N, C-alpha and C positions, 0 to 999 in steps of 0.2 A: 401255250402262250399266257404269258402273265398280263395281269390287267394293269392298265395305264397308271392308276394309284401307286400300285407296288414299284413299278418302273421309276415313276415320278421320285418316290421317295428314295429308292438305291441312287439315283443320280445325284439327289441332293447330298447324300452321304458321300458320294465319291468327291463331289465339289470341295466339302471341307474336310477331306482324308478321315472320314469315320466309316469308312466302308467295312463289314466284316467278311471273312472268308466266303461264308455262304453267300453273302449278298454279291461279292465278286464273281462267284461262279454263274449267277443268274445274270449279272450283267453282261459277261463275256458272252453267254449264249445267245442273249438277245442280240448283241452287237454284230452277230454273224449275219444278221439280214442287213443288205445295202441301205434299204430306206432307214431303217432304225440307225444305222451308223452315222448318216447324213443328218438325221434329227439330233444326235447326240452331240455332233460336232456343232451345229448350230445353236443348240441350247449353253454349251460349255465354251463357247467362243469368248474369249476375256474382253475383247472391245465391245461385244454386245452387252455383256453384264455391267461393264464400265458405263456404258451409254445409259443403260437402264436405272443404274444408281443414281446418276445424274439427273435424270428425269424425275426419281423420286424425291431427290434433295429439292429441286425446285418446287415439286408438287407440296411436300411437308411444309415448306416455307411458306405458301399460300393458305395452308390450314393453320399453322401458329399464328401468322398475322393477317386476319382477314380486315378488309377494309369495310367500313360500316356500310358505304354506297354499294358495296359488291356482296349480294346476296347468292350468288351463284355458288360459290364453293364453301359456303358456312357449314361445318359440320362439328358438333361437339360431343364428345364420347364422355358419357357421364362416370367415367374413370378414368386414372391416368393411364394412357397408352403410349407405347413406342412402335415405331415402324423401324424394325430391324432389318439389315441386308439378308435375312432369311426370307422375308416376304418378298424382296426385290430378285431374288434368284428364284424363288419358288413359282414366281408368276411367268417366268420364261419357260417352265416346263409342265404346267398345270393344265395339259391337252392332252386328248386321247391319240397317242401315236400310231394306233390301229385305223383310223376312220378320217374323214374329212373333217377338219375343223369347221364348227358351227359357231357364228358370232350370236351374240344376244340381240343384236338388231334383226337376224335371221327368225327369231323366236315371236317378234314382236307381229301383233295383228290388229295394225293401226291404218289399213288402207282405205276403210268403208267411208261413206259420206252419210250424214244425217239423212233421214227420211221422212216422209209424211204418207199417213194412211187417211183417205177420205172416208167419207160416212158411206159410201157405197162398196166399201172394201178395197179399193183401188190403192196400190202403194207406189210410190214413187221418190227417187233422189231428191233432195232439194237442190237442184242444180240449175244453171243458166237454161239448160236444154228442156226443162219443165216449168220455167219460169212463167209462161203464159198462162197454162192450167191453173198452176198454184195462185197466180195473180187473179183468176177468174172467182176465186171464193173469198177474195178479199185479204190475201196475205201479201205482204211486201217483203222480199228477201235482199238481204245485204252480206257480203263476205267481208271479214277482216280477219286473216290469218288464220288461227285455230278456233275463233270465236266466231260463229255465225249468227248473225241477228235476224229475228223473223218477227217483223211488227206486222201486228193485224191493222187492216185500213179499218177507217169508222164508217165508211157508207154501205155497209152492208145491208141489205133490205131484210126486213122480216121473213120474206118467202125463201131468203139464201141463206137463212141459220142452219148450220149443221154440226154435228159433232165431229173433230178431227184429232188425231192422234199423231204426235211427233215424237221421234227416237233418235237420241244421239249415240253412235257406236262408240267402241272402243277408241281412247284416244283424242276424242272430239269434245268441245264444250260449246255452248250455245245460248244466246238470250233471246227471250221473247217478251215483246209487249203487248199484254191482252187488250181487248176493246174497251176495258174499264181504266185503262193507264197503269195496272199491275205490271211490273217488270219482274220476269221469272228468269233466274240463272240455271240452266242445267249442266250438270256434270256428266262426265263420261257414263257411257251404258246405262241410260236412264229415259223414261219414257213419261209422256203427260197427254192426257184426254181433256179436252175443253171445246166449247163452242167457239165458232169464229166469231160470235158476237154474244155477249151476255143478255139474257131477257131481265127486264127490269128488277124482277123479285127474286133472282137468283144468281148468285157468283159462286160457282163450284167447279173444281177442277179434280182429276183422278191424277195420282203419281206411282211412279215404281223408279227408284233410284235416289239421286241426291240431288236437291234443289236449294237454291235461295230465294226467297221472296221478299219484293219490296211492294207491299200493298197498297194500293191507292184507296185511301180513306173514304168511307162511305157508312156512317153510322145506322143508317136504316136497312142496309143491306149487307150483313156480314159475309165475309169472305170465307170460304169452306174448302179445305184440302183434305180429299178421302183417300186413304192407304187402305191396305189390307188389315182388317179387324179394328182400326183406329182411324181418327180424323183430328183435325186442328181447326179452329174457329177463331177468326180474327176480323177486326174492323179496319185498322190503318196500321200497319206494323213492318219490322222488317225481321226475319227469323229463317233458319236453315232446317231442312228435314232430310234425314238420312234413313232410307227404306228399300235397302237393296232386298230382293226375295232370297238370296243366299246368306243373309245375314239374320240371327234370331232376334235382334233388338232394332227398335226404331227410336232414332235420337232427333229431338226437337229442341234446338238451340237458338235463345232470343237475343237478337242484337239490339233492337228497341223496341217499347210498346208493350202490349200484354197480349198474351197468346194463352188460350184454353185449349189443352191435349186432352182428347177422350180416347178411352178403349173401351171394350164391351161392358166391362164391369166399375170402372172408375174413371175419374178425370183429374186433372190438377191445372192450376193457374200458374203460368210463367212470367216473370218480367226479365227486362235486360240483364244477362249475365247469367240467367239461369237456364237449366237443360234438363229435360225428361228423356228417360231412358226406359222405355217400354218392351219388357221381354215377352215374347209373343208365344213363349212355352209355358212360363209359369202366370203369365197375365199381370205380373207385378210392374209397378211403376217407381223409379227411382227419381229423386229430384236433387240437382248438384248445382253448386257453383263453379262455374267454369271460364277460362280464358276464351272469348270468342272467336280471336284470330285462330286458335287452334283448330276449330271447325269451319272456317270460313276462309281459310287463305287458298284453298282452289279456285274461288270465284276471281282471285286476283291472278289466276295462272300459276300459284306456287304449289310445292310441297312443302308441308311444315308439319314435323314431327317433334313433339316436344317431350323427351323422355318416354318415348313409346315403345312398346314390344316389337321384337322383330317380326313376330307373328302379323301384328298390326300394320306394320310397314309393309311386308310382302304382298298382304291381301290389298293394300291401297295401290301397290305398283302395278300387281296384276290387273286390275280394274282399269288403269291407265294405258298400259303397254301391251296387254293382252297376251300373256304367256303363262304356262304352267309351271308349277314349282311344288318340290316336295322336301320336308324337313326330315333328313336322314337322322338327325339328332334332336330328340325331343327338348332338351334343356336349352338348345338354340333359341327355342320360339320365345323364351323370356328374357333374352338379352335386352337391354334397353338403350336407344340411340336418341339423339338429337340432331335432326337434319333439315335445313331449310334451303332451297333451291327451286329453279324455274323448272316447268313442266317440260319444256320444250328440249331439255337435256336428253341425249340419248340415254338408252336403258345402260348401257356398259359404264358409263361414267358414275350412275348412281351405285352400281354394284362395286366400282372399284373405290369409291368412299366407303362403303361399309366393309370391303375386304380389308382396306388400308389400317384398320383398326387393330389388325391381328388378334380378333377374339373371334371373328365368323371366317369359315370359308365357303363362299360361294363358286359354284361352278356348274358347268354345263355338262351333261351326259345323256346320251339318246333323246336329243330335242326337249330335254327337262332341264330345269334349274334345280339345283340340288344344294340344299344349307346343310352344313355341319360343324 
């Protein structure tokens, strides 16, 4: 039995009258199976190919002439690219003819809800059914689409102060207003530990994942963000921190004010537009000038990749959609793209945009996304 990639290439050659004698023998043998024959007739149906071509013509026109107000479909390839008819035809049969077709949405793991862990270890979903229990420790909850807001009540007694932990699952964001007025934005797959009311001399939180902090000013009591082997100290400022456990670097990007980033061995002061990159293996810290939006667009519910490598892009997509992927071709990791679109876009639309550049082939095999 031939693998689906081989058959796909042979059918492609057949459509363009470039079939070799050896390939013709393989195709005829494959067509002896009735299910394969039906698939072949579907793939090579002229009307289907024409309809698909018209769809891509309309799609391409959107890519060539994006509206300034329409950020949904903006994709700019950092090299001149064409979308020839070969892409249109190949998209019809880059499926596995031997197995049930799996869609990109089947691979996504975005069904979970944010959760909270109380100081006694009890864990529960942040939902209406648990609202009474959660309210009893001074937390007020409000849902707005994919952005869940959890505001801390101000009337927590000293006896009821306790540490709590909040977790955002794949494909969910959240905002939290802490007891001092500090606003915290949480990205997908993140967790934060904090008291339901800060004591007078201590404003400290512990994080893992990605966060944007809008810290309430208090010169007498600095705000401290603790991470693995590093921390950030501020008084009143706006900054983004990315510290996922599966990444070797910790990025701190300042939007306004002044931030002090410290590791075990050194520290660096950062102002607006500056970023520190801490390597947790070498323990070195780099300081760069960056475009703030590159690192904070997620807060606005956007994907924004400005001349980013495909390796970075796939890692980011995985954290939001929750799928597994493999690079079959190491060179593909270094291809660069520019993409800006909303995070509520289905994964298959994002993959279509990348595939449409005709530089990368992304497909599903055995419930794994492959890139080559």
